[in-house]
N, C-alpha and C positions, 0 to 999 in steps of 0.2 A: 662123455663125462666120466672122470675117474671115480673109483669107489670112494676115495676121500672126499671128493667134491659132492657126491651124492649124499654122504653122511653129514656134510657141513650144512647143506641147505635144509629148509623146512620141508617135510613131506606135504605134497599137495592133496588137499581134502575137498571133496564135493559134499556139501550138506544139502541134500535133496528133501524139500518139504513143500507141500502145496500151499501152506499158510505161513506167512511171515509178517513182520512189522510193515505197516502200521496195523495189521490185523491183530486181534488178541491171541497171540501165539505164545505158548509156554516157552518154546525154545526159539527165541527171536534174536534181535541184534546183540543183546548182552551175551547170549550164549555163543554167537559167532565170534565176538571179540574175545571171549574167554578161551575158545579153542585156539585162536591166534596166540594168545599169551602162553598157552600150554604147548606151543611148539608146532603149530600147523599153519600152512599157507592155505587160507580158507576161501572157497567160492561157494556162495549160497545160490542154489538154483530153485526158483519158486515161481508162483503165478502172479497175476495182477490182483491186488487186494480187493476182495468182494465179500469176505466172510465177516459177520454172520448174516448180513442183510441180503446178500445175493446180488447187490448192485456194486459196480465198480466205484471205488472211492473217488471223491473229488480230486482233481489235479492228476488223475491217471487216465490213460486211454489204452485199451487193449491193442497190442501190435504183435507181430511175430516174435520179436525179441527186444529187450531193453537192458542195457548194461550200465552199472554205476560202480564207482570205486570209492569205498569208504575209508581207505587207509588200512584199517585193521583187517578188512575182508572185502572181497568183490561180490557184487550182487547181480545176478542174471535173472530177469523176469521173462517168462515164456507165456505165450498166448493160451487162454482157456475160455470156456463158456461160463460166464458168471451166473451162478444160481445157488440158492440155499433156502429153499422153502419146502412146502409139503408136496410139491410136484416130484414124483419119483423120476419122471423123464428128465426134468431139469437137473436133478442131482446126478443122474447117470451121465448126462452130457457134460456136466461140470467135471466129474472124475475122469471120464473118457478123454475129454479134450486135453486135459493136462497130461494124462498118460501118453498121448500121442506126441505132444510137444516135448515132454521130458525124454521119451525114448529116442526120438530123433536127435535131440541135443546131446544126450549121453553117448550115443553111438556114432554120430557124425560131426557134431558141432563143438564139443568141449575140447580143451587142451587135455593132453594125457595127464591123468591124475594117479595118485598112489592108493587112495582108498575112498570109497563112497560111503557116507553115513546117511541112511534113508529113514525118514520119519513116516511111520504108518499109524493112523489112517491117512488117506484111504488106501486100500489094498493096491490100487492101480499104481501108486507111487512105488510101492515095494516091487511090483512086477517090472516096472521100468528099470529099477536098479538091478534086479536079477537078470534082465535081458542084457544090460550093459556088462554084467559079470561074465556072461557067456561070450558076447561079441568082442569086448575089449579086454577081457581077462583081468578086470580091475576088482580087487577084493571089496566085499560089501559087508558092512555092519548094519543090520536092520533093527531099528528101534520100534518095538511093538507097544503102542499105547492103547489100542483097542483090539480085542480079540474077535476077528472075523472068522466064520460067518455068524458067530454067536451074537455079536452086537446088532447085526442086521435083523436077526430073528427077534431079539429082545425089544428093539425099538419099533418093530413093525414095518421097517422100510422095505423089506422083502418078505413075503409070506409063502411064496412057492417053494415047497421042499425040493423040487427039482433044481431050481435056480440056486438055492442054498447049498445043495450038494455040489454043484459045479464050482461055486465060490470056495467051498471047502477043499476041493481038489486043487484049485489054483493056489490056495494058501499053502497046502502041503508041498506043492512044487516049488513055491517061493522059499519056504523054510529050508528045503533041501539045497536050494541053489545058492544061498548066501553063506558067507564064511562064519559069522557069529551073529547072535541075536541078543539084544538087550531088552529086558522086560521090566515092568514097573513094580511087580509084586511077586512074592513066593507063590501065590495062587496061579498067576500066569505061567510061572515056571513049571509047576506041577501039571498044568493043563497041556503044555507043549510036550512034556515028557510022555504023558498019556497018549499023545498023538504021534509018537515015534520020533520025536526030535531028540537027538543025543544030548545027554546031560551036559557034556563038556562044551557044547555049542552055545549054551544059554548062560547069561550073566544077569543078575538082578541089580538094576541101578534105579533106585527110587527117584521119583520126580522131586523137584524142589519148587519153591515159590519165586515169583519175581519180588525179591525182598525189598527193593526200593519202593515198589507199589504197596505191598502188603503192610509195610510199616510206616508208610507215609501218612502224616497227619498235619493238617494246616494249623493245629492248635485251637481251632474253633469248630464247633458242632455244625454239620451241614444244616442249612436252613430248614429242611424238611424234618429234622430231628429236634427242633427247638422247643417243643412242648414238654414241660417238666413233668415229672412223676410217672413217666411211662417206662415200661420194660420192653425193649424192642428186640425181637428175634428176627435176624436178617438172613435172608437167602439171597446170594449174589451169583448170577451166572445165567446159563442157557435155560430157557423154559420150554422143554420139549416133552415128548412122550416118555422118555426115559426117566425124567425127574418126578413124574407122577405127583404133581403139585396139587391136584384135587384133594389129596389126603391132608395137605397143609391147610387148605380152606376148611376141611372138615374139623380139624383140630381147633382152628380159630373159632368156629361156631360153638364148640364145646366150652371154651373158656370165656366166651363173650360176656355172659351175664355175671358169673361169679368172680372173674378176675379182669375187670375192664381195663386195668392198667397194662395188660399184656397186648402187644401189637405184633403182627406178623408183617414184615416188610419184604417185598419181592423186587429185587434190583436186577434189571437186565431186559432181555428180549428173547423171542423164540416163537416157534410155530403154535404153541399153546397159549400165548399171551392173550389173544383176543377172547378165547374161550374162558380163561380164568377171570378176566375183567368182566365179562358178561355175567358170569355166575356170581361174582361179588356184588354186582349191581342188582341182580335179580333177587338175591337172598339178603340184601342189605347188610352185608358183613362189614360193619364200620371199623372193625379192628384189623382189617387187611388193607395194606397200602401198597401202591406200585410206584416204583421209581424207574424212569427211563434209563436205558443203557448210557453210561457215562464213559469218558475217556479213561483208559487204564490208569493214567496218572492220578485220577480223582477217586479211584475205588478205595484206596487205603483210608481216606478220611471217613468213609461210611463204615468200614470195618471197625475202625477205632471208636466211632461214636455209638455203635450198637452195644447193647448189653450182652448179647450172646449171638452166635453164628450157627446157621443150620445147613447141614448137608443132607439131601434127601434123594433117593433113587427108588424106583419101583422094585418090588420083590421079584427077583429073577436070579437064577443060579449064576448067570454071568457076573452080576454085580457083587457076588460074594468074593470074587477073586480080583476085583479091580479096586483102585484107589482113586476116587475123583480128584482131579488136580486142585480143586478149591480146598481140599483138606489141608494141603501144605500151606496154602496162602492164609487160611484161617489160623493155623498153628503159629505161623510166623507173626501174625498180627497180635498174638497174645491175648486172645479172648476165649471165654468158655464156649465149648462146642456141643451142640446136639447132633449126634451122628445117627441118622436114620438109614443106615446101610449095614448089612451084615458082612461078616467075613474079615478080610484083610484090613479094610478101612476101619472097621470097628475095633479091631485088635490094636491099631495104632493109638486110638484115643484111650483105650484101657491101659496100655503100657505107659502112656504119657501121664495118665491121671488128669486129663485136660477137659473133661466134660462128662456128658451122659450119653450112653448108647441105648437106642430104642429100636424095635423092629421096624422095617420099612412098611409103608402103607398101613400103619396102625395109628389112626388119629387119636384114640384114647390115650395110648402110651406117650405120644408126642405132646398132647395137651398136658399130661401129668409132668413130663420133663420140663416143659416151659414153666409150669406152676412151681415146681421144686426149685428151679434156678431163680425164679422171681422172688422166692421167699428167703433166699440166702442173704446174709449181710454182705456189704460191699467188699470186705476184706477176704471173704471166702471166694467170691467171684474172681477177685484179683489173683488169688492163689491158683485157681483152676487155669486161668489164662497164662499165668507165669509157668505153670507146669507144661502147658502145651508149647510155649515158646522155647523153653529150655530143651525139651525133647527134639524140637525141630532143629535147633542150633547144633545139638550133639549128633543127630542121626541123619538129618535130611537136608542140610544146608546146600546152597549153590556151590560153595567152595568144595565141600566133600563130594557132592555128586559129580561135578565136572572133572575133578581129579580122577575119580574112579572110571569115568567114561574115557578120559584121555589114556589111561593105562590100558583099557580094553582096545582102543584103536591102535596104540603102539604095539600091542601084542600081536594084532592081526598083521601089521606091517612086517614085524620080525618073521612071521611064519610064511609070508609071501615068497614065492619062488623068485629067483633073480630075474627071470625073464619078464616077471610081472611088474618089476620096479621101473619107474620112468628112466629113460636113458637121457 
């Protein structure tokens, strides 16, 4: 192939991610299509859908490999062990099995590609990409969405300091082995620099929302929200140890008698769901309601119908440097937000003027925030929501974020040695 022909064709990109549509993945099919629009020949390499329930979705069956062509991109699914529950062994097998499949595919099965874009977590996906960097000499851009081993410690998934130390060493090896690293916040960037990753290697590319979902509204209120005169505080997403939703139940108990119009709605699933339901039943918390996980296409209707939206994480140093992905979805939905997270996520809401910031795991302050918002006139609530949406559109949108990421990927391609470019 001549140099002119190489420049004329689209550079081939592998998007490596353990989770992809129809799973609730932040960077799914719309992202893959956008990469194609921005000048890449895209192949998505992923597993068989089983998140978050840990069971393979209907109409899918795990097999060594399955390929599909969607026109804008190609999809390759690789075998894994489906699991996503409180079993540490099951979670480890889930991560390890996809690591083995991905490493084998990237080193022996894939067509020669020009750049690998790897989505982390889990760390095993990043390690597979780094191994391909060594064996195939393919440049790698690593997208860090969760900071390991910090996340494992914060969520209690791993408590052994020895194991956490080993995970930390693997992380450092991976960071050294990839060409560039994309992070979601300035806090992540500072943390990596403190761990000896060169500044020039790190780019901050904030997440965006699935805008078609976040802003989708059927024009009618979901049936569960049809009771008039209520002020609904909605939490939507995973209900695990990191979310510390017991504090939300504590806040609900505080407001129950004095402000009966305030209700806390929890939409989604997770390993803490049964515990939370049991506690609500035991304590007769009538102002706490649960909604089962719904298809992503239906989430926007609930965001639109709620009076305000809640982000809550446990009080942990890790979460001061992260930005939960639901933050962008809430802002795009244009609703007032209660941000019960400190650090970078709280700073977003302050800069936007889009809601109230309270300390995490502080039921009294959370209860006060809900009461304050419930006492505002409708036009003031609308102003807060409009502020959040405007900030999202100007700073965090899908268009802005994907263009920034495409520039990063193209810069890595330009720096690649001629021997590393596909012949």
